[in-house]
N, C-alpha and C positions, 0 to 999 in steps of 0.2 A: 502284543507277544512282548512283555519284559528282558532281552537278552545284553541292555548294557550293563556291564562290568558293577558300573557305580550306584545303578540301580537295584541289583538285585544281590547286591552285598559281596559279589565278586564272583569269580567266574563259572559258577554252581549254576544248575539249572531253578531251583528252587532258591528262595531266599531261608536264609539260615536264620535263625531265632536270635532277635535281639537285633539285626541289623540294620532295621528298615531305616528310610532316612530319619531324622527329627523334624517336626511339623509344628512351628509354632502357631498359638491360638493368634486372632488378630490384637492388635497394638489394645492395649485394657485404657480403660475411660479416662481421660484426662481429669487430675486434680488441680487442686487450684492452683493459683502461682506460685503461693508461698509453700505448699509442698513439694512442689515439681522442683524448687529452690532445694528446701530439705534434703529430696532426693539424690539431686544433682552433688550437693553438698557428700553426703554418704556414700556415692559412688566414687566420688576424687580421695574419698577416706580411705575406703576399700581399696585403690587404685594403688596408694601410698602406702598401705598396709600390705600389699601386694610387691612392691619394687622391693620395700625393707626387707622381708620377706628372702626375697630371692638374695640380696647383697648377702642377708647372714648365709645362705649356703655356698657362699665363695668365700667366705675368711673368718669369719666367728667362729664357725660353727666346727670345721676341721682344726682352728687353733685351738678349739676345747676340747676336743676329744683328744690332742695330742697332751692338752695339760693335763688332763684326767689320767692319759698313760706315766704320765711322767710321775706323776702322784704314787699310780700304782707301782709303779718300778721302784720308787722310793719306799714304800709302804714293806712290801712283801720280797724286794729283792728278786722278783721274776720278770727278767726281761721280754720271755713268751706268753705270759700272762698279760702284762700290759699291752705288747703290740694284739693278743688277742681282743683283749679289753677295747682298744681303741679303735678299730676295725668294728667289731660290735657297737660302740659307741655312735661309730661315723655311721652306720648303715643304720641304726634307730635315727637318732636326728635328722639325719637328709630328708627320711622317708617322712618322716615325723610333719616334717616343715614341708613336707612336697603336698601332702594329705592335706596341711591347714591351707596350703596355698589353694590348690583346688579348690575346696569347700568357699575360698573367699572370692575364688572368681567366680564359681556359680551365683555366688550373692550378689557379685557387680554386675552381671548379665541380669537377674532378676531388678534389681534396682534401677539399673541403668532402662529396662521397658517399663517400669512404675515412674520414671521420668519424664517416660514418653518418645524418648528414642528406638528406634527399631532395631534393637541390639540383637546379636541370633547365634555371637561367638564370641569366646571369650580373648582375652588379652595378655591371658597368665606365657603364652607360648614366646609370644613378643618380648614381653616385658622379662622371661626369663633370658631369650638370646640375648636381647640387647643389655644385662646387666654382665652376662659372660664374657659380652666382648668388651666392654668396657674395664671388668676386672684382668681380664688377660691384658689388658692393653695396657692398665695401672701397673701390675706386675711386672709388664715388661721394660718400663721406664724405672719401675724400681730398682729393678735388679739391672738393667744396663749403665743405668746412669747415676744415682745414689749409691747402691752397694758396687755394684761393679763387679766382674765376675773375676778380675784379679790379674795378676802381669805373670804371662807363661814367663818373661825373662828373668826376672827377682820375685821367685813366690815369697810372697813374705816378708816378713823381717828379720835380717840374721842378729843373734844376739852378739 
């Protein structure tokens, strides 16, 4: 009797559709050494692409959405419309980037398996977490050291 919650898809007696554990086939037959080198390089290229795409989610994409909304505010004179379009564009671009990153992660798993590694899980979660931590650290250093929050004793320069 399968009663382990991780085995039956939750705390239910029967398995819900689509919750079966993923079972990979055996490792594929190894190709030649040249083919494995190509697959390793392609896997490294996909990994770098995931890192770059993840970094885009923490800086350039939100800045681009702010720029778009500033241009819309200038053209239409409506700040409400500009804010709405900033939120819509941020939603579309971030989720689009995440969809692309997920597909790159799935391709990375397949290429790693083709290169002869027993790859069963992707690296996207670790990459996204690491880039989030790095970007938070860089932003904190910029805010505190470079830009500075300003003095509360003498705020700004007096004319």
